[in-house]
C-alpha positions in Angstrom: 10.1 -30.5 -5.5 12.5 -28.0 -3.8 12.1 -27.5 -0.1 11.4 -23.8 -0.4 9.6 -21.9 -3.1 10.4 -18.2 -2.9 8.7 -15.6 -5.0 10.4 -12.4 -6.1 8.5 -9.2 -7.2 9.2 -5.4 -7.7 6.9 -2.5 -7.7 8.7 0.9 -7.9 7.6 4.4 -8.2 8.4 7.7 -6.5 5.4 10.0 -7.0 5.4 13.9 -7.0 2.0 15.2 -6.0 2.6 18.5 -7.6 4.0 17.2 -11.1 1.8 17.8 -14.1 2.8 14.5 -15.6 0.5 11.7 -14.3 2.1 8.2 -14.3 0.1 5.9 -16.7 0.8 2.2 -17.5 2.8 3.4 -20.5 5.5 4.7 -18.3 6.0 1.4 -16.5 6.0 -0.4 -19.9 8.8 2.1 -21.1 10.9 1.7 -18.0 10.5 -2.0 -17.2 7.4 -4.2 -16.8 8.4 -7.9 -16.7 6.5 -11.0 -15.9 7.7 -14.5 -14.9 10.9 -15.6 -16.6 11.3 -12.2 -18.3 12.6 -11.1 -14.9 15.8 -13.2 -15.3 16.8 -11.5 -18.5 16.1 -8.0 -17.1 17.9 -8.3 -13.8 20.4 -11.2 -13.8 23.9 -9.7 -13.3 22.6 -6.2 -12.4 23.4 -4.3 -9.2 19.8 -3.9 -8.4 17.6 -5.2 -5.5 16.2 -7.9 -7.8 19.8 -8.8 -8.9 20.6 -9.3 -5.2 17.5 -11.4 -4.6 18.5 -13.8 -7.5 22.1 -14.1 -6.5 21.4 -15.2 -3.0 18.6 -17.5 -4.0 20.6 -19.1 -6.8 23.2 -20.2 -4.2 20.5 -22.1 -2.1 20.2 -25.6 -3.6 16.9 -26.2 -1.6 15.3 -23.1 -3.1 13.1 -22.8 -6.2 12.8 -19.3 -7.4 9.4 -18.1 -8.4 9.7 -15.0 -10.6 6.3 -13.0 -10.3 6.0 -9.4 -11.6 8.5 -6.6 -11.8 7.1 -3.1 -12.6 9.0 0.2 -12.4 8.6 3.7 -13.9 10.6 6.9 -13.8 9.6 9.2 -10.9 6.9 11.6 -12.1 3.4 12.6 -11.0 1.0 10.5 -9.0 0.2 7.0 -10.5 -3.2 6.8 -12.1 -5.7 4.6 -10.5 -6.0 2.6 -13.7 -2.3 1.8 -13.9 -2.0 1.0 -10.3 -4.9 -1.4 -10.5 -3.4 -3.1 -13.6 -0.1 -3.9 -11.9 -1.8 -4.8 -8.5 -4.1 -7.2 -10.2 -1.2 -8.8 -12.2 0.9 -9.0 -8.9 -1.9 -10.6 -6.9 -2.8 -13.0 -9.7 0.7 -14.1 -10.2 0.9 -14.9 -6.4 -2.4 -16.8 -6.5 -1.4 -18.8 -9.6 2.2 -19.6 -8.3 1.1 -22.4 -6.2 2.8 -23.0 -2.8 5.1 -20.1 -1.8 7.3 -20.4 1.3 8.5 -16.8 1.2 8.3 -13.6 -0.7 11.0 -11.0 -1.6 9.5 -7.7 -2.7 11.4 -4.6 -3.8 9.4 -1.4 -3.2 10.2 2.2 -3.2 8.1 3.6 -0.3 7.1 7.0 -1.9 4.5 5.9 -4.5 1.2 7.8 -4.5 -1.9 6.9 -6.5 -4.7 9.2 -7.4 -7.2 7.8 -4.9 -4.6 6.0 -2.5 -2.1 7.8 -0.3 -0.2 4.7 0.7 -0.3 2.3 -2.1 2.6 0.1 -1.0 1.0 -0.4 2.4 -2.2 -1.3 0.7 -0.4 -3.8 -1.6 1.4 -5.4 1.1 -1.8 -5.8 3.0 -3.4 -7.5 0.1 -0.4 -9.8 -0.3 -0.4 -10.7 3.3 -4.1 -11.7 3.0 -3.2 -14.2 0.2 -0.1 -15.6 1.8 -1.6 -15.9 5.3 0.1 -14.7 8.6 3.0 -17.2 8.7 4.8 -17.0 5.2 7.9 -14.6 5.6 8.0 -11.5 3.5 11.0 -9.3 3.1 11.1 -5.9 1.4 13.8 -3.5 0.2 12.9 0.3 0.4 14.4 3.4 -1.1 16.1 5.9 1.4 13.4 8.4 0.4 10.5 6.3 1.4 7.5 7.9 3.2 7.1 5.0 5.5 4.1 4.5 7.7 4.0 2.4 10.8 1.4 0.1 9.2 4.1 -1.5 7.1 5.6 -3.3 10.0 2.3 -5.0 10.8 2.8 -7.1 7.7 6.4 -8.1 8.2 9.3 -6.8 10.3 11.8 -7.3 7.5 12.3 -4.1 5.7 15.8 -3.0 4.4 16.4 0.6 3.4 19.2 1.8 1.2 22.1 3.2 3.1 23.7 5.2 0.2 22.8 8.2 -1.8 23.5 8.0 -4.7 21.9 4.7 -4.2 24.8 2.3 -5.0 23.7 -0.3 -2.4 20.5 -1.5 -3.9 22.0 -4.9 -4.7 23.5 -5.1 -1.1 20.0 -4.5 0.5 18.5 -7.1 -1.9 21.1 -9.6 -0.5 20.5 -8.6 3.1 16.8 -9.0 2.6 17.1 -12.4 1.0 19.5 -13.7 3.6 17.2 -12.6 6.4 14.3 -14.3 4.8 16.2 -17.6 4.3 17.4 -17.4 8.0 13.9 -17.1 9.1 12.9 -20.1 7.0 15.9 -22.4 7.7 16.8 -21.4 11.3 13.3 -20.2 12.5 14.8 -16.9 13.5 12.3 -14.6 15.1 12.6 -10.8 13.9 11.0 -7.8 15.4 10.6 -4.2 13.9 10.7 -1.0 15.8 9.5 2.2 14.1 10.0 5.9 14.9 8.2 8.5 12.8 9.5 12.0 12.9 7.4 15.3 12.3 9.8 16.4 9.6 10.3 16.2 5.8 13.8 17.5 5.0 14.9 18.5 1.5 16.8 15.7 -0.1 19.5 18.0 -1.8 21.8 17.7 1.2 21.0 14.1 1.9 24.1 12.5 0.3 25.8 9.8 2.4 29.3 10.8 1.7 29.1 13.9 3.9 26.7 15.9 5.9 23.8 15.0 8.2 22.7 11.8 6.4 26.3 10.6 6.5 26.3 11.1 10.3 23.0 9.2 10.5 24.2 6.2 8.4 27.4 6.0 10.4 25.3 5.9 13.6 23.0 3.3 12.1 26.1 1.1 11.2 27.4 1.5 14.8 24.0 0.4 16.2 24.1 -2.6 14.0 27.1 -3.8 15.8 25.2 -4.1 19.0 23.9 -7.5 20.1 20.4 -8.2 18.9 20.3 -5.4 16.3 20.0 -6.8 12.8 19.4 -3.7 10.6 18.8 0.0 11.0 17.2 1.9 8.2 17.1 5.7 8.0 14.5 7.1 5.7 14.7 10.8 4.8 11.3 10.7 3.1 10.2 12.3 -0.1 8.9 15.9 0.6 7.0 16.2 -2.8 4.5 13.7 -1.8 1.4 15.5 -0.4 0.3 12.7 1.9 -0.4 12.2 5.6 2.6 9.7 6.0 5.2 12.0 4.3 8.5 12.4 6.0 11.5 11.0 7.8 11.6 7.8 9.9 13.8 5.2 11.4 13.1 1.5 11.3 15.1 -1.1 13.3 15.0 -4.8 12.7 16.1 -6.7 15.8 16.1 -10.1 17.7 15.2 -8.2 20.9 12.0 -6.1 20.7 13.0 -4.0 23.8 16.6 -3.4 22.4 15.0 -2.4 19.0 12.7 0.1 20.6 15.5 1.7 22.5 17.6 1.9 19.3 14.8 3.4 17.3 14.1 6.1 19.8 17.8 6.9 20.0 18.2 7.1 16.3 15.0 9.3 16.1 16.6 11.7 18.6 19.9 11.8 16.7 18.0 12.5 13.4 16.0 15.4 14.9 19.3 16.8 16.3 20.8 17.2 12.8 17.7 18.5 11.0 19.0 22.0 10.4 22.0 20.7 8.5 19.7 19.5 5.7 18.8 23.1 4.8 21.2 24.8 2.3 20.9 27.9 0.1 21.6 27.5 -3.6 22.9 30.0 -6.3 20.6 31.3 -9.1 21.3 30.2 -12.5 23.2 33.3 -13.4 25.2 33.2 -10.1 26.1 29.5 -10.7 27.1 30.2 -14.3 29.4 33.1 -13.2 30.9 30.8 -10.7 31.4 28.0 -13.1 33.2 30.3 -15.7 35.5 31.6 -13.0 36.8 28.2 -12.2 40.2 27.2 -13.7 40.3 23.3 -13.8 41.3 20.7 -16.4 38.2 18.8 -15.5 34.6 19.8 -16.3 32.5 21.9 -13.9 29.0 20.6 -13.4 26.0 22.8 -13.2 23.1 20.6 -11.8 19.7 21.7 -12.5 18.3 20.0 -9.6 14.8 21.3 -9.7 14.2 19.6 -13.0 15.9 16.3 -12.2 13.7 13.6 -13.7 14.4 11.3 -10.7 12.9 13.9 -8.6 9.9 13.9 -10.9 11.2 16.8 -12.9 9.9 17.0 -16.5 13.4 17.2 -17.9 12.4 20.1 -20.3 12.7 23.3 -18.3 14.7 26.0 -20.1 16.0 28.8 -17.8 19.6 27.3 -17.6 19.4 26.3 -21.2 18.4 29.9 -22.3 21.4 31.4 -20.4 23.8 28.9 -22.1 22.4 29.5 -25.5 22.9 33.2 -25.0 26.5 32.8 -23.7 27.5 30.7 -26.8 31.0 29.6 -25.7 32.7 26.2 -26.7 33.0 23.1 -24.6 29.7 23.2 -23.0 27.4 20.0 -22.9 23.8 20.2 -21.9 21.6 17.3 -21.4 19.5 15.3 -21.4 16.7 17.6 -22.7 13.3 15.8 -22.9 11.9 16.9 -26.2 10.4 14.2 -28.5 9.0 16.8 -30.9 12.5 18.3 -31.6 13.9 14.8 -31.6 11.6 13.8 -34.4 12.4 17.0 -36.5 16.1 16.0 -36.2 15.3 12.6 -37.4 13.6 13.9 -40.4 16.2 16.3 -41.2 19.0 13.7 -40.8 22.7 13.9 -39.7 24.6 16.8 -40.9 21.5 19.0 -41.6 20.5 22.2 -40.0 17.1 22.6 -38.5 15.0 25.2 -36.6 13.8 23.9 -33.2 11.8 25.1 -30.3 13.7 23.5 -27.5 12.1 22.4 -24.3 9.4 24.2 -22.3 6.6 22.1 -23.6 5.6 20.1 -20.6 6.2 22.8 -18.0 6.2 26.2 -19.7 5.5 27.9 -16.5 9.2 27.2 -15.6 10.4 28.7 -18.9 9.2 29.1 -22.5 10.8 27.2 -25.4 14.1 28.4 -26.7 14.1 29.1 -30.4 17.5 27.8 -32.1 19.0 26.9 -35.2 20.7 23.6 -34.8 23.0 21.2 -36.6 22.1 17.5 -36.2 25.5 15.8 -35.3 24.3 12.3 -34.5 21.2 10.2 -34.0 20.7 7.0 -32.0 18.0 4.7 -30.8 18.7 5.9 -27.2 19.6 2.5 -25.8 22.6 1.9 -23.6 23.8 0.1 -20.4 24.8 1.9 -17.3 28.5 1.5 -16.6 28.7 3.4 -13.3 27.8 2.1 -9.8 24.2 3.3 -9.8 22.0 0.6 -11.4 25.0 -0.9 -12.9 24.6 -3.0 -16.1 20.9 -2.1 -16.1 19.7 -1.5 -19.7 18.3 2.0 -20.3 16.0 3.1 -23.1 15.7 6.9 -23.8 13.2 6.3 -26.7 15.6 7.8 -29.0 18.4 10.4 -28.8 20.0 13.3 -30.9 23.3 15.0 -30.4 22.7 18.6 -31.8 24.9 21.6 -31.9 23.6 25.1 -31.1 26.3 27.7 -31.9 29.3 26.3 -30.1 27.3 24.3 -27.5 26.4 20.5 -27.6 23.0 19.4 -26.5 21.6 15.8 -26.1 18.0 15.4 -26.8 16.2 12.4 -25.5 12.8 10.8 -26.1 11.6 10.4 -22.5 12.6 12.2 -19.2 15.7 10.6 -17.8 18.3 11.9 -15.3 21.9 12.3 -16.6 23.2 9.8 -14.1 25.6 7.8 -16.2 28.2 9.0 -18.8 27.0 6.2 -21.0 23.9 8.4 -21.8 26.3 10.7 -23.6 29.0 8.2 -24.8 26.5 5.9 -26.4 25.9 8.6 -29.1 29.7 9.8 -29.4 29.7 12.6 -26.7 32.6 12.5 -24.2 31.6 14.4 -21.1 35.0 14.5 -19.6 36.5 16.8 -22.4 34.0 19.6 -21.7 34.5 22.7 -19.6 31.0 22.8 -18.4 28.4 20.0 -18.0 24.8 21.3 -17.6 23.0 18.3 -16.4 19.4 17.5 -15.5 20.4 15.7 -12.4 20.6 15.9 -8.6 22.8 13.5 -6.6 22.7 10.1 -8.2 25.0 11.3 -11.1 27.8 11.7 -8.6 28.4 8.0 -8.4 29.6 7.8 -12.0 30.6 11.4 -12.7 32.7 12.3 -9.7 35.8 10.5 -11.0 35.8 12.6 -14.3 34.5 16.0 -13.0 35.8 18.7 -10.8 33.5 21.3 -9.0 29.8 20.5 -8.8 27.5 23.5 -8.5 23.8 23.0 -7.8 21.7 25.9 -9.3 18.2 27.0 -8.0 16.4 27.1 -11.4 12.6 27.0 -11.5 11.2 23.5 -11.5 8.8 21.2 -10.0 11.5 19.6 -7.7 12.5 22.9 -6.3 14.6 22.8 -3.0 12.3 25.5 -1.5 9.4 23.5 0.0 7.4 26.5 0.9 6.6 27.0 -2.8 4.2 23.9 -2.8 0.5 24.2 -1.7 0.2 21.1 0.7 -3.2 20.0 1.7 -2.7 16.5 3.1 0.6 16.5 5.1 0.5 16.3 8.9 0.7 19.6 10.7 2.8 20.9 12.2 5.9 19.5 10.4 9.4 20.8 10.0 10.7 22.8 8.1 7.4 24.4 7.3 6.6 24.8 10.9 8.7 25.5 14.0 7.9 22.6 16.3 9.1 20.7 19.2 9.5 17.0 18.7 8.8 14.2 21.3 12.4 13.6 22.1 12.9 17.2 23.2 9.9 16.9 25.4 11.2 13.6 26.9 14.6 15.2 27.5 12.9 18.1 29.4 11.0 15.8 31.5 14.0 13.8 32.4 15.8 16.9 33.6 12.8 17.8 35.8 13.0 14.6 37.7 
């Protein structure tokens, strides 16, 4: 028997409290639900957290990998109690039946919400800790948009948040988590966690790590990690569409010295608060964005990003305000997609390639954000909707759109898809014969992740403020459970400002 038996598991969902689409077990089955050895087939060779776990552990001759359960669903509404219970039960049973475990690597999101549970990841981690006992090391990876609570560090100090948005370091954080866990096992390293929660929930539109306030935060975090005793600094922007008491931004420091860790966490919290206003930006309306796009002379496509309906921000993927304007405009070299519309997709399948068909496009899940658009379309191509990501975001991971159709409405090309999915990789279009780099305008249901793969082939990127459940304007949502006061909904003074004032009085 190997010296160390390490379990690996994955439970991932980002939940929007105001989305009309409740997340049922079917959504996990469609995206990825793997048990035992199925995990190897799904994640080996992928640039994901689990891919990172596997690569590190496979290099350890004394380690036996114990694959448990991996379950993920595309961001949408809160997870149903039934769906969560099924996966939690499967997860806990797999741990109980695994025999001796000497450690556990667990990939989480950090912004999951269940119908009757505000903080299911903390709840799950507590249940796992009860099974494993107090001494078995656990290490997690977490999304940059995690709504982290202080309770998480009671179960383990080892939490590693993504440092990139678009998230192209999922694999790297999986590697860091696995190496830290192995160091704890082999070298008996003692780790400590320090946590600073901030009373703010910044919009994520300006949270990219290539520039702006989050770029500053990540650079400061990397500098802090160069200091003696500091192992990792994670900066969490939070997910502001979760109506829960632990919503919002935070900083978590993993250290070898608890005093140094506390000092670093407080310093990072102060820096985070100092740049908060930089997260707020104004966006053009659909018409303003479209006028701007048409005025730009460039050999490369201009992107109109319909951020409020981005499926990875829990949008339905079927709102129609931008689509309606483009249909009325009817100019060549425009590509719109992907539009979630299984009913129209089925009509295209029945009609067949080369046929014309009358369609009522979009507006079915969220008609309050735009009624369906009535069109006559030509079916250009059909596919099963299965492809592999080629860009840096979730590289090599298989994606299943549950079918796809390339249709032409007037002079515009549209990609219809069978389930909500952000247009984050050109392979979504290329797998059916559409080449996005040849278009004048790309109208994408996307937000920031698409930049990782699309920036090399596009020019100007314009975010438009169309109606949608993932609106950049947080004041449009009726919050009931978030802590009050909280920025930017309230004008408040944070503890670091009070500490600074007290220091100057002395």
